[in-house]
N, C-alpha and C positions, 0 to 999 in steps of 0.2 A: 877221254878222261888222263888226267895225270897218273903217275906211275905210285905217288902218295896216298895212303890210306887214313882214315880217321876212325879211331876206335869208337864202338859204340858205349853209351852210357851205361854204366852197372845196372843189371835187372833191377828193378825197384825204386832207382833212383831217376826214371824219365820223368820229363814234366810236359804237360798236356798245353795247349795255349790257355784253358781255364786255369791252371796253376799259376801261369804268367800272371794272368787280368788278377788273380786272387793276391798275389804275392806284392803287387804294384799299388795295393789300394791304399790312399793315404800318401803318396809319394809323387813327387814333381812329375808331370809327364808331357807330351808334345801330342796332340791331338791333329792328324792332317785330315784337311775333307777333300772329296772330289772336287772342288773348285781350286784347290790349292792354300783355301787359306790356313793359316796354323792356329792352334790356340794352345797354351801354355799355363799351365796351372796345377793344383793338387788335384788328383782322382778322388773324389769322393764314392761314388757308387757306380757301379752301371748295370745293366740287366741283360737277359741272355738276346735282345736284338740289338746289342752295342749300344743301347741308350746313355749318355755319359752325364753325369752330375759332376761338374767340376767348382774350386774355390780358387779364390786368388788369380782369376783368369786374364791373360793378355790373349790381344786378338794381332797376330802379324799377318799383315799382305805384303806379299814379295819383300819378305824379309825384314818390314818396318813397322814398328809398332802402333798400332792404330786405335787401339780402345784397350781399356781396362774395366774391368767387371769384378764386382765381389763374388756373385753364383752363375755358373753358365750350365745349362742344359742343352747338350747337342742330340739331335736324332740320330739314331744308330744307322739310318741308311745313307745319311752322308759324309761315313765316316770312310777313309781311305787306309789309316791306319793309327795305332797307338803306339807309342816308343817312350820308353823311360829317358830324362833327360841326361845328356851328356854332363860328366864331371869336368867342372875346370880344375886348372890350378889352385883358385881361391876357395873351394870347396874342400880341399882337403882337412 
């Protein structure tokens, strides 16, 4: 380990993964599947099994846009991770 330490968040402000998922509902996300395919769109809802409903969804394979969907439903056992999209200079 390095000599630097990070302070723990103040008591009462610790966030759980469930808190994170609740906070990103309705926001743009990237969902990466175990197969390597990315889906980018607006997170509509998800359940305890990580089944995901998205709106304005785009499918990316090897970084290339392959398809656009109005709504998409992704079964939770295929999900590797969910991430909020990174802001670009144009988003400011």
